[in-house]
N, C-alpha and C positions, 0 to 999 in steps of 0.2 A: 228335293223337298220329300216326295216319297220314302228314302232310305227314315224318314226321321219317324214319319207319321203310320208306316205301311201295317206297323205294332201294336196301333193303338186299339182300343176296343171300340167301337162304335155308340154314339150319341146316345143318353137316355132323353128318347124322345118326345117324355110328357110334356103335357102344358103347363109350365111351370109358371110363365108369363102370368099367366089369369089366376092362379092361387096365392104370384104374388101382391096383384091387384088386392084382392081380399086380408089378405095377412095385413098387407101397408094401412089402408083402412081398419082393419080391427086393430091395431098398433094405434090406432090413435093419434100421432106423432103429426111433426111440423119437421119435413127434411128440410133443412138450411144446407147449400153447395154452397161453398166457399172456393171463387174461382178465382184462380193465379193467375190470369187470361179473358178475356171474351169470348173464348171459340170453343167453352165448355158447355155450351147449351146444344151441341150439333145432331142432338138425336132426342129431344124433345122437342114440344109445342103447346101454348096454351098455357108456358110458365113463364112466372112474373120474374123481372131483372129488376136488383135494385141496386143503386151506384151508392146507396150509406147506407151506416148499421150501427145509427146510434140507436139509443134505447126504446125511446120512442116510434120509430122507425119498427123496430123489430116485434115491438108489442102489437101497435097497428097489425099486424101480420098475423099474430099468434092467436087475438081477439076474433078475425076474423077466419081461422082455422086454417088458413092456406095451407094445405098439402106439401109444396114444396117452393122454395125458390132459390134465385142465385143472390149471392152477395159477390157482384163484379170488383176486386179488390184489382186486378191487374202487379198484383205485387209480383211477378215475374219478369218488371220491368226497373222494381225497388232495389237498393241494397239488401244484402241478410238481416243487418240490424232493423232497420226499416218495413220488412216482411213481415216480423217477429215482431214491431211493436203493433203492430195492425190486426197478427194473427190473437194476440192476447189479447187486445183490446176487443176484438169481435164474439172471443168465447168469454167474455167478465158481461159482456152485453147480452148475449144470447140467455147466460145466468141468470140476469137481472129481469129482465124480459119474463123469462119462464118463470120465474116467484111470482111477478106480479099478476100472472096471469093463469097459473097452474096447466098452463101447457108444455108434454113434454115435449121435445125435441132430437131429432138424429144428425148429427154433420157428418159431409162428406167434403173434405178438401181436393176440388178436382185439382188434375196437373194434367201435364204434356205428357202425352201415350209415345213421346222418342224420348222422355226420362231428363227431363231439362225441365229446371225451377228448383223452390230454394226446399229442397228436403234434407236430412228429416229435419229443420227449423222450424217450418211452421209447426209441424207435429207436436217438436215439444214445446212450442209458444202457446196451443192451444190446449195442452196438458199443464202448465203451468198452474193454469182455472182449478181450482180444488174440484169444482163438479165431475172435471174430468179424468183424474188423475187415477181413476180402476179404470181404466178403458186398454183392452188390447189395440193394437193399429190393424187396419188389416187392406194391404197393399195389389192394390190390381189394375194394373196400366194398358189391359190390352184396349182397343179402339178397331174394331173391325170394319167401319167403313172407312179407315187412313190404313189397314192392312196391317196392324199391330196385333201381334198374338206373341203367347207364353205356353213354351213347353219345355219340360223338364227344369224347366228354374231361367229357362233361358228367354229374353223377351227380343223378340227376329221382328225385323218390318218385311211382311209378305210382298214381292212385289213383280209380277211375270212369272205366276206362280217357283218363284226359288223363295225360299228365306234366308234371311239376312241379318245376324245376328247385329242390333241396335248398336256396338260398339265400333262395327264396322262402315256405318254410316257416315254420313256429313254431319250429323244433329251430334254425334259423340266428338265432335271437333267445336261443338260451340265455345266461343269467347269467352262468353262469362257462367259457363252448366257442362262445362265439358268433361266427359267419365270417360275410361278404361275396360269397364269390363260390363258385358252380357247379362251372365248371369245376377241375375236380380237379389240372391243371399249375397254375394260377393259387390255387387254394386251397393248395396246397403251400406256392406262394412267400408267399399271405398267413401261414399257421399257422407258417411258417421266420423269421417279418421277413424277407421277401428273402436269407437267405443260402444258399437254394436257387432260382435264379430258374427263373422258368415253364419257360422255350426251353430251360435244362440237365435235363428231366424228360422219360425215356422214355415212349411209349406205341406201344401194339400194339392199332388199330379191331377192330372188327367185323367187317370187311370182309376184313381181314388174316385174322383168325382163321376163319373161315365159307372161301375161297377157297385163302388155301396149305397146302402138305400141313406135316404133323409135322416134317420135317425142316430144312426151311426155314424154321419159327418157333423150333424149339432152335438154329439157329444166329446166331439174333438175338436169343436172349438169352445165349448165349455170347461175344458180341462185346460185352457191356453190359461197361465197367470196374467194378471194384469201386466201392463207394460212391455208386454211383448210385440212383435211382429208377426203377422202370419203374412204369409202371398199365396196367391191361388192362379193355377195356373188355369186356362180359356182358349180354347180355338174358338166358337162361334156361339151364334146365344145360347145353343141349346144349351151348354156346358154354363156361361154363363147366365143362365136364370133361374138353373140348376141351386149354383150357389149363391146367388140372391136369395133362394129361398131357404139356403141351409141358415144364412146370415139374421134375416125375419124370425125365423123360428128360434136362434137362439137369444134374440133380442125379445123376443117374446118370453124367455124364459130367466130375461135378466140380464143377460150380457151386454156391460156396456162397451163399446165399440167404437171407434174412431176412424173412417173411410178414407183412405187417400186412392184414387181411381183415376182413370182416364174417362173417357162421357158416356161411353155403352154400358157403363155399369149405372146408369143412374135411370135407363128406361126399363131395367132388369129388374130394379130394387124398389121400383114405385108401381110395376104394373103397365106400365104405358104398352099400349099396341102398337105399331108401326102405322104412319100415316103417308098418303103417293107425296108425292113431290110437288110442291107448288109450281104453279102455273103460271107466264105473265101478265094474264086475263084477272089473275087473279093478288095482282102487285101493283099493277098500273093502269092506272082510271083511263078509260077513253077520249074525254079530254084533255090529258099530258100534251102538252106541243116542243116542250124543253126536252133537249137531251137529257140521255144519262152519263155519267159521273163514275171512273174505275180510277180510287187509288191505290197506288202500289206500294209501299211503306216496305216493305218483308225482303230480304235480300238473300235469303237462304237457296241454292241451289234449284229445287223442284219450284220456287218463286220466280227467279230468273228467267229459267226454261219457258214456263207458262208465260209469262210477259214477252220473249221473244217471240211467241206464235200466237198473239194475240194483237202485237203491234203493225200486223201487214191489213188487220181491219180495218184499222183505222186511216183520215186521211192526216197529209201533215201540218195542216195547221188546228189540229182538234188535237195534235200529242205534246206532250209539255215535260220535258225533260228538270225537276228539280236539280242543278248543280249542288252538291254535298257541302264543298268546298266553298261554295258563295256563302251561307249559312253563317259561315266564322267570320264574314267579313262583315265592315261596318255599315258596306250600304244594304246590309241584308232585311231591313223594314222594308224597303222601297223595292228592293229585289220583289221579295213575296204579295206588296200590293198590286206591282203590276203584274204580278201573273196571274192575280184572282181577278183582277180585272179580264186583262184578255180569256180566262176559262168561259169568266159568266158570259162573255160578248156571246161566243163559239155556242155554248149551251141554250143561250135565249133564242138562237136562228133554229134549236134540234140538231143539232148534230152531238153524235157522242163525245165525250173527251176522255184520254186518259192522259191520267197526271201517273209519273212515276220517279223513283229515285235515281239520282246516277249510279251505277252498279259498283262503282269501287267505293269496298270497303274499308272506310278509314278506320284505326282502333287506337285506342289506348294503351297505359301498358300497366292497366292495372282492372280488373273487374269494376270496379268505383266509376271509372275514365270512363269504360266503353260503355257502362249504363248513361254518363252523363254526354257522350255524345249521341247513344241512341235518343236520347231524352230530345236530344236540338233536334233533329232532326224529325221525330216527332210534333213537335211546338211548333215546326215551319207548315208540318201539313194541316196542322189545328189552325193554324192565321188563313189558310189559303180559305178552307171551309166558313171561317168565320167572316170573313171579308166577299160572299161568294153573295149576289146581289140578286140570282135568278134561283128557284128551286129546281130541283135535278130532277129526272122523271125517275129514278134510280140512284143509288149510292152504294156501289159495291166497295169495300177496304181489304184490302190483301194484305194481311197478316194481323197477330194476335195484338202486337203494343198496339199498331196504328187504327187498328177497328175501337180499339177500348180509349185512345186518345180522342177522335175524330165524334163519339159519341158523345161520351161527355163532356170537353171540352171543348169541340167545337161545335156541338148541336148542343149540348146544355141539357143531355138526356137528364132525369131522378129516378123517375120509373120507367118500364116499356114492358112489353112480350115479345117473348119467339114465338112466333108464328109457326113454323115448319122448317121447312127446308129446298130450298132449291135443286141443289143435288146435296148425294149422297154425302155427311160430315160439312156443310156449308149452312147454315141457319138465317132466316130474315128476322128481323125485326123488325116490328112497327112501332114507330118513333111515338110517344107520347104526346100531349097539347102543347107543354110545358115548351117541349121544343123548339129550333129554331124554324122547321121543316115539319110542323103537326103532319100525322099518317104516313111521311116518307118511309116508305119501303129500303132500310136496312141491310144492307148482303155481309155478313161475318165471313168472310175468307180465310183459313187460317195460312198459314206459310206452308204447312207443312203437308195439304192435305188434296188428295184429286190426281189426274195424270196432265200430259204438259199442253190437252187440249180444253180442260175445265172452265179455264177464266175466259176462253174464248167461247165455250161452249155459252155458257150463262152469258153473256153479253150479244150472244146472236138469238137467245132463247128472248131475249126482254127488248130488242130490235122489232 
């Protein structure tokens, strides 16, 4: 790590975050974060989360002059075609809602910090709407809470003081979104099937961010022709806060930008100050006598290691392994009903429960088949939540697709809010009154965040 970083200039420690808050307010826009997975709100608090994007829903937020809200699409679990249809629909509806209310907006397409997701197809789908056709795309996948940084245009995972190029991590072997490049320019060429050449992608280095003044950096952005992609490198929030400051100033000068970022960018962009981690007493009422429920659907190696650490904490009768192969049998409905009944019984006597899918990965021959298998597994978890007879003390959902489906399909969430984080990068939602369990503390635990003890730490914290 030191060899890569030792020659870099020191950070610009100016308080750009406070400036960004003022700039964002002056722009008087609503920022719409279109999230391909429910974990992107892991760095913010007191922000609305919507599961619908019809014109009326958007008009309501625009009329309220809501500064920022998330649209939870879960598009990472969908096919390219379906994902593109949703993003194009959202772009059209945003344009219409803006026309009817006179409210200006910016769009952040939030995606994975380990580069898994539909890119560039989702950005291209947004740009099909005429109001976005004069935009440049700014690409910033850093997520410091999870150790994702970009240096010399290479995207790294920072783990135990080691910088590991992301193409050398298990995330690059993802069965739906695999890739071979860690250099973001080359990655964009790879993911666009050569339609965008690496040499055509612009980038601004850490040296430029730290050494150049804001005015010069703004001019660099203003001079980039529409349709082009711009990468920013960043190692920490000092870098990113200055980057966001430059981008806000460019917007103020009339530059139209579509953002494709991970979650660290959002607080920098809106000037949101950090908030301390949530305590157990803030999440659980004193009169709650039921047990807490943890559901692990994510199968990435990090999730499996966290699951292994947590298993020893639970009593045998409070651990339920879902046999994924059984979900493809004709008796699967009865199988899930029996599981839900047993889980409810254990929760009711005040015992914490751990539910997890068997770790044997079942894959299809194509990406579409893989996504269909994932949908069957996720629907099984949804059915268990829908059939619960008691409200848990809390609900931890491990994995992006898992947490999205359990909230929307299992709990019937329409609009809720993220209230903060229980550990860095792990958000807590407060369920709305329309849900199966109003006011439930719902913990969205991304599959790729934390160390091997993080899941156990949260469970013990809430006990």
